[in-house]
N, C-alpha and C positions, 0 to 999 in steps of 0.2 A: 335854557337847561332841561335835558331832556328825563326824563324820571326814570329810576333802574330798581327793579324788586330784590328782595332778599329772598333766599327760599328756604324758608322756616315754617313746615307744616303745623298744621293745625294743631292743638294741646304739645308742641315741642315744648321741654322744659326752658324757661328764659332764661339765655347767658348772658353777659354784660362783659366788654372788655376794650373799653376806651380810655382815656388817659382821665384821672381824676381832675387833672391842672381844667379841664375843657367843664369840671360841672361850676365852678364861679361866673362862664359866662353865659350859663345853660338856659339862665332869665335873661339875660341883658343881650334879648334879640329887637332890634330894631328891623321895620319894616323894610324887605328887601325889595328894589326897584323890579326884579323878576317876580319875584315870591310876595303872595297876598295871602291872609290869614282866613278867608273865607271861600268859600265858594258858591257858585249862583245854583239855579233851580237845574242842577244834575249837570254844572259848569264848573271844570276844574279852574281857578283865576289861578294858578302858577305853574303850570306844565308848559313850559316851550316847547314847541316841535320841530320837526326837519321841515324845511321850508317848499321841499316840494316830495311826493311818493318816491321821487327815484330815489332822492337821500336815506329815505324810511327803509328801502329796499336792501341797501346796502350794508346798514347798521345791523351789530348782532344784538342780540336779546340780552338785558338788560342785566344789570349785578357782574361786573367786569372790573369795577376800580375798587379796590380797597385799600383801607390805610394802615400799614405794616407799622409804619413810624408817625408818631402824633406832633412829632417836629416837621413834618410834613405838609400839615393837613392844609395850608395857603396854598399850597402848587395846582390843587384845581379848585375846580366850583361844587365840587360833589362827591362824594365818596358810597360806595354800596356797600350794604348790607354791615353797616355800623349798629355793634351791639353796646349796650349802657353797664357802665358798672353799677353794684350793686347803691353805692349812694348816689347816684345819677336817678335811678329809680324810687328810691326812698325820696329825693327833692323834687319830682317829679307829683310823686303822690301827695308830699306835702304842700304844695303850691296849689295843687287840684282843691284839697282841704280845706286851705285859706280861702276860698272863694265858692264853696257851695252852698252857701243859705240862700236857700230859692227864694224867688220875687214873692210877693202875694198872691193869691190867686185872682184876686180882680186884674191884675197886669199880667199873668198869664195867661187869661181868657181873653186878654184885649188882642196879644199877640197871636193868638188861635184863630180868633174871628176877623182879625186885618190881616191874614196870611198874605191873601190873593193881590189886595193891596199893597203890601210891601214889595212884595218880586214884581208887579207892571209897574211901580216906583222906581226900581232897578233898572228894569229894561231900556224904560224911558228915557232916562239918564244916562245908561251906557250904550244903549242900543246893540251895534255889533261890532264894537272898538274893545272889549274887554279882553278877549280872549282869542288864544291861537287855535287853528285845528290842529286837532288831535290824529297826528300822523303815526304815533306810537300804538294805535291800538292795535295796529293790524301785526304787531308783531309779539303783543301780550294776547290778543281775543283772535286768532287766523279765522275764526268762526264769521268773522266779517268779510274776509277778505273774498278775491273772486276764486271761485272752483280750483282752478291750479295751486292754489298759495294754502286750501282751506286744511286742515287737518280735524277731522271728527273730535270735539271737545278739547280742542287744545294739546299741548307737547306731550299729554300722558297718556292721548290717545286711547282714552277710556269710554267703553260703552260702544253699541251701534249708531251709526248715524240716526237723524231723526225719521221716522214713519213717512209716509206720505200724508198721513193726514187728513185734512181737508184740503182737498186739491182739486186741479183742473176740471177734473172729471165729475166734481162734486155737483149737485144739482144749488145747493146752498152758491149763491153770489153774492159778493160784497167788492168794496174795492179792492184791488189786488187778488183777486180770487183763481186768476188766471196762472198766477206767477208759480212756480216750484218751490222758491226759497224766500222766507218770508222775515223780516228784521223789525222788531220794535223798540224804538228808544224811548225810555219812559224819563222826563226832564229832560227833553232836549235843546232846552235856552234857545240861542240864537243859530244853532246846525252846525255846531264845532265837531260834533261826531258824524253827524248825517250827510253832509258834505263832502268831506271825507271818503264817507262812504261810496257816495255816488259815483265819485270821480274815478276810483279806485276800482271799483267794483264793477266791472260792464259786462256782468252775467244777463244775457236776455229774460234770464228766468227769474231775476232777484227784483222783490217788491219791497219798499222800506216804508213803516209806519213811524211817524215821532208825534211826541205830544209834550205839552207843558201846562203847570198850572196858571202860567202868567198868558193871557190872550195875548199882551205886549211880545210876548216873545213867540209865540205862533206867527203874530202876521208879522214881523220881521224873517223870521224862515220863508215864510209863502211869497215876499216881498225880492228875497234875493234872487238875483238873474241865476243863480245854479239851481234853481229849484224845480223839478220836473215832474208834472203833475201826473205824467203817465208813468212815473215810475215811484211816486212816493206820494205819500200824504200827511201833512200836519193838522194836528186837531187839538183843543182843547180840552184837557181830562185834570181833574183832581184824583191823585192815586190814593189820598186817604179815602176819597168818598165809596163807601162800601156801593151805595146804587148805581158807580160810574158805568156807562156805557161806552164801551171800544166798539170801532168798526168792522172788528173781526169776530168770528165764534169762536167758541172754546175750542181748544185741540187746533188749532191752523197756524200756529208762529215757530220758524224754526229757531228764531234766538229771541232773547228780552234783554236789553242792555239799562244798568242803572247806572251811571256813572257820576258821583256824588250827587243822588236824589234823597235816599234811601233815609239819609242822613238828618235830612229837612224837615221831616216829618215828626210829630208826637211820637214821641216811644209807644204810648198804648193803639197808635192805629198801624204800627209796622207789619206785625203778624200777619191781619187782615189784607192790608194791602200786596204783598209779598204773596200771599197763599189766593186770591183773585188771579194775580197777576199767572201765576204757575197753573191754574185751570186754561189759559191760552195757549198753551206749549203743546206743540205736539206729541204723541210719546215717543220719546229721546231727545225731546229737544231741550235747550241749554239756556241758565238764567245766569247772567254775567254782571258780575258787581264789583266797583272799583270805589272806594270811599273811605272815610279820615278812621285812625285806630287813634285808640287810649294811649292818651299822654303826648299826643302831635302837638307841633310847636304854637297851633293856633289854638288850641286848648289851655297850655300853659299860658297864654297872653290874654285871655279875659281876665276882666277886673272885677270885682268885686260889685255886686248888684247886675250881674250880666246874668247869673245862674238859673234855669227855672226846674231843674230836677238833677238827680245825678247826672253828671254826664251830658247834661241838656242845657245850649246857652242861648242867649239872644244877644245879635250884633246889634252895632250901632243903627245901621238902616232898617232895624226891625224882622231881618230874617235870621231862622234858627238854625242850629246844626247840633248833633249827637254825634259822640266819640264811641266808636264800638270796640270790642275785642273780636274774636276770632271765635270763640265759644258762643258769645251772643249773636253772632250773625248765622252760625253753623246751626244753630236750636232753631233761627225762624225757619230757614229755607226746609230743615228736616221736617219741622211741623205742616209744612206746606206740600209737604208730600216728595220732596225732591232729594236727590242722590247727590252727595259731595264727590266732585269730581278734582278741585282745586279750591284750601284756603289757605294764602300766604300771606305773611305779614312784610311789607315792605319797611324795614328802618334805613333811611337813608340822612346822609350829613352834609346839609346844602352851606355852602361857605360864600360869604361875603368878602371877597379880599382885602377892598378897598378899605372899609371899615373893620376889618379883622374880625369878624365876626361869624359865630358857628350857630347853624339853625337846625333842630332836630324838627324829622317828619317821620310821622309815622301814618302808613296807611295799609289797607287792607283789600286784597283782590280776592276773588269767589268766582268759582263756577259750579254750577249746579244743574243736576240733569233731571227731567221728569223720567221716571223708570217706564222703558215701552210696556211693560208686564204687569209689574204692582201696581195695585189697586189702593188709594189713600184716602180718609175720610175726608181731606180737604180739597181734593181736587174732585 
């Protein structure tokens, strides 16, 4: 089931327009076979992808199937740009409020201190069988595509291309220093973003870096036969560690990708983590994010005893997840000295036609650029 994006920009007033009859099924959400309620260390656990890059090339940009007659809801597996009624939004807020009592501080500290163990356990169990490769990325994030398909900073074409920054002529040497276009994926998991990039983007000037909190995940990436050490470097890194050392100097990256990874951090560590990554960008470089939005189905399915703080939860396997608003993400990126290129909310209705269930998903997609001229105290 391919993801689709509703084009609702930052700070647009929420409007809701689906049938009230669906409110009754709003919380009656069995776990669908192709949709799970959690995401791995940077991995979406629910986005099915085209079986090949050729199929992806033929597919139009997401957001083209709209539900105009609620009686037809079970005609397709998913509907785009599905807005809620005021009653549905109120029901979601009420559901979240019911399960908002935070766990004791000692339990929260346990989940924080053992976070690495929980992610390693996850990848030890699932290895590379849990996820599908994300070929949809090249539609929504053309910055990852080969040069012929690349538009500066997405369809909005906002701002100049990244400056050369630290390039091949620089005396500073590091892995990938001879490349002229460098991408870093933070929270790479088992490589479901990295390997589609390497397969699709044959640009000889490209070098891809990928890191994950889980050493088990990184070893799985390196063991993959598609891993090319001459074009890619996988390494272990704790994004939330202020002292983390990256294998590239500041001002050397064209793109930083965060796919369902920022939400796995403790909220208190999100700002410093993004600010650190922003310094790695070249002037004009872009940071791209795809993550959970407030009142996503996954949030509403959490039971009592799983809340750590407002909109922050722990799953049954010990991994954690936060659910964002557009404004929260805008503030984080802006504080890091980045300028908005894109900040969109994706409201989708996924349908389990066999069980006659409707499942409401809310995701957020962002692109923020490092200004090539303006200086910021965080950078």
